C-alpha positions as CSV (number, residue, x, y, z in Angstrom):
1,M,0.0,0.0,0.0
2,K,1.2,3.5,-0.8
3,K,2.6,5.8,2.0
4,P,0.0,8.3,3.2
5,I,1.1,11.9,2.5
6,I,0.0,15.5,3.0
7,V,0.4,17.9,0.0
8,G,0.9,21.6,0.1
9,Y,0.0,23.4,-3.1
10,D,0.7,27.1,-4.0
11,P,-1.0,27.7,-7.4
12,G,-0.2,30.5,-9.9
13,T,1.9,31.2,-13.0
14,T,4.8,29.9,-11.0
15,A,3.3,27.1,-8.9
16,A,4.9,25.1,-6.1
17,L,4.3,21.7,-4.6
18,A,5.4,20.3,-1.2
19,I,4.8,16.8,0.1
20,V,5.4,15.6,3.6
21,D,4.6,12.2,5.3
22,T,2.7,11.7,8.5
23,K,5.8,12.1,10.6
24,G,6.5,15.5,9.1
25,N,9.4,14.5,6.9
26,V,9.7,16.4,3.6
27,L,9.5,14.0,0.6
28,F,9.3,16.6,-2.2
29,L,9.6,20.3,-2.8
30,K,9.6,22.1,-6.1
31,S,8.4,25.3,-7.8
32,K,8.1,25.7,-11.6
33,R,6.8,28.2,-14.1
34,G,3.9,26.6,-16.1
35,F,3.6,23.6,-13.7
36,K,1.1,21.4,-15.6
37,R,-1.7,19.8,-13.7
38,S,-0.9,16.4,-15.2
39,E,2.7,16.7,-14.0
40,I,1.5,17.7,-10.5
41,L,-0.9,14.7,-10.4
42,D,1.8,12.2,-11.6
43,T,4.3,13.5,-9.0
44,I,1.8,13.2,-6.1
45,T,0.5,9.7,-7.1
46,K,4.1,8.3,-7.6
47,I,5.2,9.4,-4.1
48,G,2.2,8.3,-2.1
49,K,-1.5,8.4,-1.2
50,P,-2.7,12.0,-0.6
51,L,-4.8,12.5,2.6
52,L,-5.0,16.3,2.4
53,I,-4.3,19.0,-0.2
54,A,-3.4,22.1,1.9
55,G,-3.3,25.8,1.1
56,D,-2.0,28.8,3.1
57,R,-5.0,31.1,2.3
58,N,-8.6,31.5,3.5
59,P,-10.7,31.2,1.4
60,L,-8.9,28.4,-0.4
61,P,-8.2,28.9,-4.1
62,K,-10.5,27.0,-6.5
63,S,-7.5,25.3,-8.1
64,V,-6.5,23.7,-4.8
65,E,-10.1,22.4,-4.4
66,K,-10.0,21.1,-7.9
67,L,-6.8,19.2,-7.3
68,A,-8.2,17.6,-4.2
69,S,-11.4,16.7,-6.0
70,I,-9.5,14.8,-8.8
71,L,-7.3,12.9,-6.2
72,G,-10.4,12.1,-4.1
73,C,-9.1,13.5,-0.9
74,K,-10.0,16.4,1.5
75,T,-8.7,19.9,1.7
76,Y,-7.1,21.8,4.6
77,Y,-6.7,25.6,5.0
78,P,-6.2,27.7,8.1
79,K,-9.0,29.7,9.9
80,K,-7.2,32.8,8.6
81,S,-4.5,33.1,6.0
82,L,-1.0,32.3,7.3
83,S,1.1,35.4,7.9
84,L,4.7,35.8,6.8
85,R,5.9,35.4,10.4
86,E,3.9,32.1,10.8
87,K,5.3,30.7,7.5
88,D,8.9,31.6,8.7
89,E,8.3,29.9,12.0
90,L,6.9,26.7,10.3
91,T,9.8,26.4,7.9
92,K,12.7,27.8,9.9
93,D,14.5,24.4,10.2
94,L,14.2,23.8,6.5
95,S,15.3,27.1,5.0
96,R,18.4,25.4,3.4
97,I,16.1,23.5,1.0
98,I,13.7,26.4,0.1
99,E,14.6,28.2,-3.1
100,D,11.9,30.8,-3.4
101,E,8.7,32.2,-1.7
102,H,6.4,29.9,-3.7
103,E,8.2,26.8,-2.2
104,K,8.0,28.4,1.3
105,D,4.2,29.0,0.9
106,A,3.6,25.4,-0.3
107,L,5.8,23.9,2.4
108,A,4.2,26.0,5.2
109,S,0.8,24.8,4.0
110,A,1.8,21.2,4.2
111,L,3.5,21.5,7.6
112,Q,0.6,23.5,9.1
113,A,-1.8,20.7,8.0
114,F,0.6,18.1,9.5
115,K,0.8,20.1,12.8
116,V,-3.0,20.2,13.2
117,H,-3.3,16.4,12.7
118,S,0.0,15.3,14.3
119,K,-1.7,14.1,17.5
120,L,-3.9,11.8,15.5
121,F,-1.0,10.3,13.7
122,K,1.0,9.8,16.9
123,R,-2.0,8.2,18.7
124,A,-2.6,5.8,15.9
125,E,1.1,4.8,15.9
126,I,1.1,4.2,19.6
127,T,-2.2,2.3,19.7
128,L,-1.3,0.0,16.8
129,S,2.1,-0.6,18.3
130,S,0.6,-1.6,21.7
131,I,-1.6,-4.3,20.0
132,G,1.2,-5.5,17.6
133,S,-0.6,-4.3,14.4
134,E,1.9,-1.6,13.1
135,E,1.3,-2.9,9.6
136,L,-2.2,-1.5,9.6
137,Y,-1.0,2.1,10.2
138,E,-1.4,3.4,6.6
139,R,-4.9,1.8,6.2
140,V,-6.1,3.1,9.5
141,I,-4.9,6.7,8.9
142,E,-6.4,6.8,5.4
143,S,-9.7,5.5,6.7
144,V,-9.9,8.2,9.4
145,M,-8.6,11.1,7.3
146,L,-10.8,10.4,4.3
147,G,-13.9,10.0,6.4
148,K,-14.4,6.3,5.9
149,S,-14.4,5.7,9.7
150,R,-16.0,7.8,12.5
151,N,-12.8,7.8,14.7
152,L,-9.6,5.9,15.3
153,S,-11.2,3.1,17.3
154,D,-13.7,2.5,14.6
155,A,-11.0,2.4,11.9
156,I,-8.8,-0.1,13.9
157,G,-11.9,-2.3,14.5
158,K,-12.6,-2.5,10.8
159,F,-9.2,-3.7,9.8
160,I,-8.6,-6.1,12.7
161,S,-11.9,-8.1,12.1
162,R,-13.8,-7.7,8.9
163,P,-17.1,-9.5,8.5
164,K,-17.4,-11.6,5.4
165,K,-19.9,-10.3,2.8
166,E,-22.5,-12.7,1.3
167,K,-22.3,-13.0,-2.4
168,E,-25.3,-11.6,-4.2
169,K,-27.2,-13.9,-6.4
170,K,-26.8,-13.0,-10.1
171,V,-30.0,-12.7,-12.0
172,V,-29.6,-12.5,-15.8
173,K,-32.4,-10.7,-17.5
174,K,-32.9,-10.3,-21.2
175,K,-32.2,-6.8,-22.4
176,P,-35.2,-4.9,-23.9
177,L,-35.0,-4.4,-27.7
178,Q,-35.2,-0.6,-27.4
179,E,-32.3,-0.5,-25.0
180,E,-30.2,-2.6,-27.4
181,I,-31.1,-0.2,-30.3
182,E,-30.1,2.8,-28.2
183,E,-26.8,1.2,-27.2
184,L,-26.0,0.5,-30.9
185,R,-26.8,4.1,-31.8
186,M,-24.4,5.4,-29.1
187,K,-21.8,3.0,-30.3
188,L,-22.2,4.2,-33.9
189,K,-22.0,7.8,-32.8
190,Q,-18.7,7.0,-30.9
191,L,-17.2,5.3,-34.0
192,E,-18.2,8.2,-36.2
193,S,-16.7,10.6,-33.8
194,D,-13.4,8.5,-33.8
195,V,-13.2,8.7,-37.6
196,R,-13.9,12.4,-37.7
197,I,-11.3,13.2,-35.1
198,L,-8.7,11.1,-36.9
199,K,-9.6,12.5,-40.3
200,D,-9.2,16.1,-39.0
201,Y,-5.9,15.2,-37.4
202,N,-4.7,13.5,-40.5
203,E,-5.7,16.5,-42.8
204,S,-4.0,18.9,-40.4
205,L,-0.7,16.9,-40.6
206,K,-1.0,16.7,-44.4
207,K,-1.4,20.5,-44.7
208,R,1.6,21.1,-42.5
209,L,3.6,18.6,-44.5
210,I,2.7,20.4,-47.8
211,E,3.6,23.7,-46.3
212,S,6.9,22.4,-45.1
213,R,7.7,21.0,-48.5
214,K,7.1,24.4,-50.1
215,R,9.4,26.0,-47.6
216,V,12.1,23.3,-48.2
217,E,11.8,23.9,-51.9
218,Y,12.2,27.7,-51.3
219,Y,15.4,27.1,-49.2
220,R,16.7,24.6,-51.7
221,K,16.8,27.3,-54.3
222,K,18.4,29.6,-51.8
223,L,21.0,26.8,-51.2
224,E,21.8,26.8,-54.9
225,E,22.6,30.5,-54.4
226,R,24.6,29.5,-51.2
227,I,22.2,31.4,-48.9
228,D,20.8,30.4,-45.5
229,I,22.1,26.7,-45.4
230,D,21.4,26.5,-41.6
231,S,17.7,27.2,-42.2
232,L,17.4,24.4,-44.7
233,G,18.8,21.9,-42.1
234,I,16.2,23.1,-39.6
235,L,13.4,22.7,-42.1
236,K,14.5,19.2,-43.1
237,K,14.5,18.2,-39.4
238,K,10.9,19.7,-39.0
239,M,9.8,17.8,-42.2
240,K,11.1,14.5,-40.7
241,Q,9.2,15.2,-37.5
242,L,6.0,15.8,-39.5
243,K,6.5,12.6,-41.5
244,E,6.8,10.7,-38.2
245,K,3.6,12.3,-36.9
246,L,1.8,11.4,-40.1
247,E,2.9,7.7,-39.6
248,E,1.7,7.9,-36.0
249,S,-1.7,9.2,-37.4
250,K,-1.9,6.2,-39.8
251,D,-1.1,3.8,-36.9
252,I,-4.0,5.4,-34.9
253,I,-6.4,5.0,-37.8
254,R,-5.4,1.3,-38.1
255,R,-6.0,0.8,-34.4
256,L,-9.4,2.5,-34.6
257,K,-10.3,0.3,-37.6
258,S,-9.4,-2.8,-35.6
259,L,-11.5,-1.7,-32.7
260,R,-14.5,-1.1,-35.0
261,E,-14.1,-4.5,-36.6
262,I,-14.0,-6.1,-33.1
263,E,-17.2,-4.3,-32.1
264,L,-19.1,-5.3,-35.2
265,K,-18.3,-9.0,-34.4
266,G,-20.2,-8.6,-31.1
267,F,-17.2,-8.1,-28.8
268,I,-16.2,-5.2,-26.6
269,P,-12.5,-4.1,-27.0
270,L,-10.7,-3.3,-23.7
271,I,-8.2,-0.4,-23.7
272,E,-5.3,-1.9,-21.6
273,L,-3.4,0.3,-19.1
274,K,-0.1,-0.7,-17.6
275,R,-0.9,1.8,-14.9
276,I,-3.5,4.6,-14.3
277,N,-1.5,7.7,-15.2
278,M,-2.8,11.2,-16.2
279,S,-0.2,11.7,-19.0
280,I,-1.1,8.3,-20.6
281,L,-4.8,8.9,-20.2
282,E,-4.6,12.4,-21.8
283,F,-2.7,11.0,-24.8
284,L,-5.2,8.1,-25.3
285,D,-8.1,10.6,-25.0
286,E,-6.5,12.9,-27.6
287,T,-5.8,10.0,-30.1
288,I,-8.6,7.4,-29.8
289,G,-11.0,9.0,-27.4
290,L,-11.8,7.5,-24.0
291,K,-15.5,8.7,-23.7
292,K,-17.8,5.6,-23.3
293,R,-14.8,3.3,-23.7
294,V,-14.1,0.2,-21.5
295,L,-10.7,0.2,-19.9
296,F,-8.7,-2.6,-18.3
297,S,-6.2,-2.2,-15.5
298,G,-4.5,-4.8,-13.2
299,T,-5.4,-2.8,-10.1
300,M,-7.7,0.1,-9.1
301,E,-4.7,2.2,-7.7
302,D,-5.4,5.9,-8.6
303,A,-8.6,4.9,-10.3
304,Q,-10.3,8.2,-9.2
305,I,-8.3,10.0,-11.9
306,L,-10.6,8.3,-14.5
307,N,-13.5,10.3,-13.2
308,E,-12.3,13.1,-15.6
309,F,-12.8,11.0,-18.8
310,D,-16.4,9.8,-18.8
311,I,-15.5,6.2,-19.4
312,K,-18.2,3.5,-19.7
313,A,-16.6,1.0,-17.3
314,L,-13.3,-0.2,-15.8
315,V,-12.4,-3.9,-15.8
316,V,-9.9,-5.0,-13.1
317,R,-8.6,-8.3,-11.7
318,E,-9.7,-7.5,-8.2
319,I,-12.1,-4.8,-7.0
320,D,-10.9,-2.4,-4.2
321,E,-14.1,-1.7,-2.1
322,N,-12.6,1.5,-0.7
323,M,-11.6,2.9,-4.1
324,L,-15.1,1.9,-5.4
325,K,-16.6,4.6,-3.2
326,R,-14.5,7.3,-4.9
327,V,-15.2,6.6,-8.5
328,N,-18.3,7.6,-10.6
329,F,-18.2,4.8,-13.1
330,P,-19.0,1.0,-13.0
331,V,-16.2,-1.4,-12.1
332,I,-16.2,-5.0,-13.2
333,S,-14.0,-7.9,-12.0
334,T,-12.4,-10.4,-14.4
335,K,-14.0,-13.0,-12.2
336,D,-17.4,-12.0,-13.6
337,I,-16.5,-12.0,-17.3
338,S,-14.4,-14.1,-19.7
339,T,-11.7,-12.2,-21.7
340,E,-9.7,-13.3,-24.7
341,K,-7.3,-11.8,-27.3
342,M,-8.5,-10.8,-30.8
343,K,-6.2,-9.1,-33.2
344,N,-3.8,-8.6,-30.3
345,V,-6.5,-6.7,-28.4
346,L,-8.1,-7.9,-25.1
347,V,-11.9,-8.3,-25.7
348,V,-15.0,-9.5,-23.9
349,N,-18.2,-10.9,-25.3
350,E,-20.7,-8.1,-25.6
351,E,-23.6,-10.1,-24.0
352,D,-21.4,-11.2,-21.1
353,F,-20.1,-7.6,-20.7
354,N,-23.6,-6.0,-20.6
355,R,-24.8,-8.6,-18.0
356,A,-21.8,-7.8,-15.8
357,L,-22.2,-4.0,-16.4
358,K,-25.8,-4.2,-15.2
359,E,-24.7,-6.0,-12.0
360,A,-21.9,-3.5,-11.4
361,R,-24.3,-0.5,-11.8
362,K,-26.7,-2.2,-9.5
363,K,-24.0,-2.8,-6.9
364,G,-22.7,0.8,-7.2
365,F,-26.3,2.2,-6.7
366,L,-26.9,0.0,-3.6
367,E,-23.5,1.2,-2.2
368,W,-24.5,4.8,-2.9
369,V,-27.8,4.3,-1.1
370,R,-26.0,2.6,1.8
371,E,-23.5,5.5,2.1
372,Y,-26.3,8.1,1.8
373,R,-28.2,6.5,4.6
374,K,-25.1,6.5,6.8
375,R,-24.6,10.2,6.2
376,K,-28.3,11.1,6.7
377,F,-28.9,9.1,9.9
């Protein structure tokens, strides 16, 4: 399990990120002009499991709230904005690693959040040590901090003795004809959208390639006159890059064609992910489109990031019940469906998939009702 962490974030043109663990140790500190959100998310998820995203201002900036929402964790901010003196006091022992004011603001935010919750971290450590269950520390802290348990005692009780859940009986019902027609229409719209995106992308690359050839021809004539040789070399390099992009475009078209052929045979293609990573997801969304797609991942680690992409479902080897509460899409276990390879693509029979999808949606709805009742009563 990933190490629980507290993140301090100072947004802006030059943004800064600070990460500390639940003992107050600094794990990461960096400021950067044009710090991309995808880079920030990747950095956080590689280092650990975020419990809090902290800011130094009250009210908290919207960009800090957005970051916490994507990561599925809570925010922290002081009752009133931290003063310069308070920031200096919080970071006085770490001045050697701070390079600018942005880093100081981010680090002060993280350390203030740690300071407020340090008693809880220490109490959890002492309690678990006294019963010989130190290995449960990360799970217990996450459960309390993310509101999955009422208090420390409740969290410890959950992980020491978990009741076994009875398996729900599966009832397979025949899908109404109108529902099947509607799904086919949606599928056709998705395929048409895929083709349109790729055609536009391909045409754009062709236009750029034609333009570059004209410019190369112009500089070739200049070369004959022994003028501007360096510029010709630069243009040749750009032309090579455009040709490579055009080949990438052709590969994407071939891939989309394979996916369409699989779907027309009555199978659902699964987009395989080695790991759930924002940079990879943004690339896939830009090239083949992730809307209403079915994805496959070995685990549900960082699955909350997929909330941004409006996917149809996620297929995993084993469902993480805690993570299931943080996602807004159906999750299906490979235990409930049979997968196979077709044209080097992982696929599942459409009928089996739709049955499993219906069960997953039903389970997700029941879980939502259960959580809603807990919150209400």
